[in-house]
N, C-alpha and C positions, 0 to 999 in steps of 0.2 A: 397243382393245388391239392388233388386228391392224395398224392403221395405225402404231402406235409401233414394232412389230416391223420393219415395212416401212422405217420411217424409219431405224432402226439399221442394217438390212441395206444400205440406200443409202449411209450413211456409211461402212460397211466396204468397200463396192465402190468408193466414191471414193477411199478411202485406197489400196486395192489397185491401182486404175488409176494413181494417183499414183506409186506405188512402180515399177510396170511402166515408166512414162514416165521416171522417173529412171534406172532400169537401162538402158532403150533408149539414153537420152542417154550414159550411161557407155560402152556398147558401141558407140555410133555414133561 
């Protein structure tokens, strides 16, 4: 169970970092 939660958190973090990258690209 804990591993599944960690996996979902990883996916969320990946999405968040992707958003930040897109935003950085726009402001760059």
